[in-house]
N, C-alpha and C positions, 0 to 999 in steps of 0.2 A: 586058464583061470583068471589071469589079469584082465583079459577082455571082458569076461563075465562080471568081474568086480567093477570095471569102468562103466559097463552098461547098467549095472545095478545102481551105481552112484548117480548116473544121469536120470534114471527113472525116479529115484528118491528125490533128486533135486527138482524134478518136474512137478511133484505132488507136495513138496515141502510147504508147510504153513497153509495147506488146504487150497489156496487159489491156484488156478492153472497158471503155468509158467510161460513167459515169453522173454526172449533176450535177443540182443543184437547178434548178427551172424557169427562173428568170431568167438563169442562167448560159448557157443556150442562146442567148438573145438577146445576151448580152455577147460571145459568140464571133462574132456577126455585126457587131459594132461595129468601127470602125477603131482598135482599142485600141493597135496599134503606133504610130500617129500620136500618140495621146494620151500614151502613155508617153514617146515622144521629146520631145514638147513640154514635158511636166512636168520631165523631166531637164534640158532646156535652160534652163528658168526657174531651177532651182536652181543650175545651173552659172553662169548669168549673175549670180546673186546673189553667188556666190563672187568672180567677177571684179570686181564693183562695189565690193567691200570695199577694193580697192586704189585706187579712184578717188573715192569719195564722201568728203566731209569728216567728221572724227571727231565734230564736234558734231551732225551729222545722226543718227548712230547713237545717241549719248547721249540725244538728245531723244526717240527712240523709247521709251526706258525711264526717262524722267525721272519724278519723283514729287513730289507736293505733300502735305505732312504734314496730318493731320487730328487732331481731338481724340479721344483714346482713349476707348472706351466699355467699361463693365463690364456683362456680361450674366449673372452667375452665378445670380441668383435666377430669371431667365427660363429659362435653360438647364436648371436643376434641374427646373422644371415640364415642359419639353418632353422632357427625358430620361425622366422618369417616364411621360409619355404614350407615348413610344416603347417603353418597357418593356412597358406594358400591351398595345400593339399587337403587339409581338413575341410575347408570351404567347398572344395570340389566334391569330396565324397559325401558331405552333408547334402549338397545339391542333388547328387545321384540318389541318396536315400529318400529325399522328398519327392523327386520327380522322375526317377529312373524306374527300372524293373521292380515289380512287387515280389519277385522271387529272391529270397535271401541267398540262394546259391549262385545267383548271377549278378547280384548287386554288390558293388564294392563297399558299401557302408558297413553291413554286418561282417563281411569277409575281412576287411582291413581292421575293423575294431576287435573282433573276437580272435580270428586266426593269427593275424600279424601282431596286433597290439597286445591283447591279453595273454595269448599263448606264447608266441615266439619272442617278442621283445622283452617281456617280463622275465622269461627264462634266460635270455642272453645276458641280462644285466648282471647275473651272478658270475659270468665268465669274462665279460669285457668291460664291466664298470657301469657307471650311471649314465645310461643313454638318454635319460629324460632331460638332462641339461642341454642336450643337442636338439631334441625333437619336440619339447613342450611348445604348444602354440600360443603362449602368452608373453613370455619374457622379451622376445624380440620387439613386439609392438609396444610393450610397456616401457622399454628403454627409449623408444623413439618418441612417445607421446606424453609420458608421465614424468614429472620431476623427481620421483622417488621421495616425496614428502608425505608420508602417511598421515591421514587425519586422525586415526585411532590407533591404539596400541593393543596388540594381542598378547596377553600375559604369558611370559616365559614358563610360568608354573604349569600351564596347560600342556606343555610339551607337544607331542604329536597325537595326543588323544583325540583332537578334532578329526584328524586324518583317519584314526582308527575307527571312529564312529562312521565316517564316510565309507570306509571299507565294508562295514556291516550293512549299510544301506545299499551299497553296490551289490553285495552278495544276495541281499533280499531280492533285488531286481533280477539278478542272474538266475536264481533258483526258483523264485516264486512267481515272477511276472508271467502272464499267459503267453506273451510273444516277445521275448527279449531280442530275437533276431529279426523282427519285422523291420524292414529298412526305414520306413517313415517314422515309426515309433522310436527307433534307436536314434535316428538323425535328430529328432526333436529333443530327445533327452540330452544328447551330446551338445547340441547348440545351446540349450538352456544351461548346462553345466559350464560351458565356456563363458557365457555371460556372467554367471554368478562368480566364477573364479576371477574373472577380470575385474569385476566390481570389488571383490575382496582385495585384490592387489592395489587398487586405487585407494581403498579405505585404510588398509593395514600395512601396505608395503610388501616387501619380499617375504616377510615373516609369515604371511598368509600361505604362500606356497610351501614354505618349509614346515609349517605345522598343520595345515588344514587340507591342502590339495592332495588328493589321493595318489595321483601319478608320481608326484615328487617324493612323497613318503615311501611309496611302494618300491620305486626304483632305487632310492637311496638305501633302503633296508637291504634289498638283495645285492646291491653293489658292494656291501660290506663283506660279501663272500668272495669277491673277485680278487685274483692274485695281484692285479695292477691297479694303482690309483694315480692319476696324473694331475689332479687338482691340488689344492693346498695340502701340505704334509704328504707330498707324493712319495710313493714307495712301491716296492714289489716284494712279494713274499708268498708264504704258503697260503692256500685258500682259506680265508677266515681270519687272517692276521688283523684285519681292521676291526673285527669284533673284539679281539683281545686288547688292542691298543686304544680304541676309541669307543667308550660306552657312555659318552656324555649326553647324547640325545635323550631327553626325558621322555619316557613312555614308549620308546622304540621296542623294548622287550614285549610290552603289551600288544603292540602292533604285530610282532612276530607270532605271538600266541593266537591273535585273532586270525591271521592268515592261515595258520595251521588248523584252527577250528573250522574255518570256512571250507578249506580244502577237504578236510575229513568228512564233513557233512555232505559236501558236493558228491563224494563217492558213495556215502551211505544211503542217500535218499533215492538211489537208483536200484538198490538191491531188493531181492525178494523179501528179505528179512524186514526191511523198513516198510515195504508195501503191505506185508502181512500185519505189521504193527498198526498201520493206519486203516486196515480193512479194505484194501484195494486189490482187485484181481488184475494182474498185469495184462491178461488177454482182453480185458474189458476196461482198460484204463480210461477214466472219464474225462481226462484232459487236465491240464495244469490249473485252469481256472477253478476247478472244483476242490483242489487241495491246497489253495493258497494259505489258508489259516494254519493247517497242520504243518506245512512246510516252514512257515515263519516260526511257528512254535518249536519245531525240531531244530531249526538253525539256532535260535536263542538258547535252547537247552544245551545243545552241543557246545556252543561257545562258553556259556556260563559254567558247564560241567568241567570243561578243559581248564579254565582259569582256576576254579576251585581245587581241582585235583593237583594242578601244578603248584599252587600255593601250599597245599598240604605236604607234598613231597619235599619242597624246599625247606619248609619249617621242620619236618622230620629230620632232614639231613643236618641242619644246624644243631638240632638237639642231640642227635647221635654223636656228632663230631665234637660237640661242646665248643663250637666256634664262636668267637666273640665278634661277630659281624652282624650289622643291622639287617633285619629281615628284608626291608624294602630294597636295600642296595643289592642284596643277594638275589632276590626275586627278579629284579630288572636285568641284572647281568646274566643270570642263567636262562631267563626267558629268551634273551637274544640268541642264545645258543641253539634254539630250535629252528632257526632260519634254514639250516640245511635240510631238515625234515620237511618243512613247508615247501621248500624249493622242489625237492624230488617228488613230493606228492603232486605238486602242480604239473611237473613235467610228465610223470607217469600217467596221471589221470587223463591228460589231454593229448597224449601221444597219438592215439588212433584217430582222434578227431582232427589233429593237425595233419596227419598223413593224407586225409581226404580233403580237408579244407584248403590246404595249400594248392592242390590241383585246381579246385574251383576258383581260387584267387587268381591264379595264372590265366585261367580261361576268361575271367572277368576283366583282368588288366588288358588283355589283347582285344576285348570287345566291351568297353566300359558302358556303352549306351545300349547294349543288347540289340544291335542292328545287324549282326552278322559280320561285322568288320574283323580284321585280323591285323591290328596295328603292330604287334610284336612278331609277326611272321611265324606263328606257332602251328598253323594248320599243316597237316591234320593232327588235331589234338583231342584226345578223349580222356575223360576222367575215369579212372579205374579203381575198383575196390576188390580186385581179384585176389590180393594178398590176404584178405579175410576168409577166403574160401579154400585155403590149403593149410593143412595142419602143420607143415614144416615152417611156413612163414608166420603163422599164428604163434607157434612155439617160440620162434625168435623174438617176436614182438612182446609176448608175455614175459619171457625171461629177461628181456631188456628192462621192462617196467619193474619187475621184481628186483633185479640187480640195482636199479636206481634207488629203490626204497631201502634196501639193505645198506648200500654205500652211504646214503644220507643219514641213516641212524648211527652208523659207525663214526662218521664225520662229526655228527652232533655230540656224541659221547666224548670223543677226544677233545673237541672244542670246549665243552662244559668242564672237563677236567682241567684244561689249561687255564680257563678263567677262574675256576675255583681255587687253583693253586695261588693265583695272585691275591685272591680275596682272603684266604685263611693262612697263607704263608708257608705251608708245608705240603709236599705232594701226597704223603700217605693220609694226612688229615683231609686233604681235598678229595681223595678217593672215597673216604668214609662219608664225607659231607654230601657227595653226589651219589652215594649208593642208592638211596630211595629214588632219586631221579633216574638213575641208570635202569633200575627195575621197571620204572614207568616207561622208559624208552624201549625196553625189551618187549613189554606188553604192546606198545604202540607199533612195534615192528610186526607183531602178529596181526594186529588190526589192519595195518596197511596192506599186508600181503593177502589177508583174508578178503579185503575189499576188492582187490584185483581179481581174485579167483571166484568170488561169490556170483551166483546167477543174478542177472540184471533184467529188469523189465521195463521201467518207466523211461 
């Protein structure tokens, strides 16, 4: 009976929303898994976490995000050297992008940018701290050639909103550009961005990186989730303690929401549901160039809707709890607490792409000029995707992704409760003030797990 039910579900999925269905190979096995049970269990875990906030003692939650101070360390000389090394590496991969192989699976430009940079290093920042201070390709050269006397001043009142808008532009390129992994196209964009950023440093000084440069803002945001911080105000504690102790960066909560909105739409725009909304048959997908307008519209609507919904639940929480806290302060502080959700969405969404992309990256590293060389001595080396063709490995992959989503939401709920306790001054009042937000996060858990299980076509 169970087999017939699964087959019926597959058949219904294949004709859902009228267009014929197409999906990547592993998604066919996902459709055979009891994803409904997994989704229900995940939502139940998050809901139980919300209920527990009214029962567990306050000191237990505080202990989760406690911190032990450490001696601050200064790394400027070392980071200057690593930044210059990073700049040399960037020049090399940009050269390969412009003059190397046209195949994005054998050219280091897209592989290093997307697989290593966007997927791996961004995720690692939440565990090992702000890697960008070591690998950004500007500060080393800037310290050597510029006197750090900015010509203009970037208003502090802008906070990191310039970086947030840069993230939106980056997402538009990632999701709507016809060929975001074309080596030459990507190399040109990266080289242009480097020049614009270095010009911003010359004009505005280091505040340009702190407020407007996407890499700095992105890594600094996710680094707030890391247990260890070795820069100023160094310390070690429960993951997320930096969100609790340091919420001074203006607009960083808005950046966290933007990251979540971008990640959510990144998953949504591949689903049959979205393709049905925009009237596209997945088996006859006309190409990204034909859906640029609707993709950009969907991205803007997703981000705007998320900001509006989040503002509403924060406002409702303050009204229900009758908390005497400014809305703007509460919004910024609680928005920063969605960082764990944004992180796990990022990791879960790109897990399968990383599993394949890292193999192509190794192959390209051993033969960067696509001449048949083997500088790393990896031969015989073959890229494999066989783990997508077995239901046991697909089950492991999917449950790992689902587990990440659930853990991220639980983490975010506990973090929001801890922050709200500081804002309103009483644990029970904090639980009431974050109740609408918790309901929102329960719903978002369902959305995240549904996105993992939904048939995909584009």
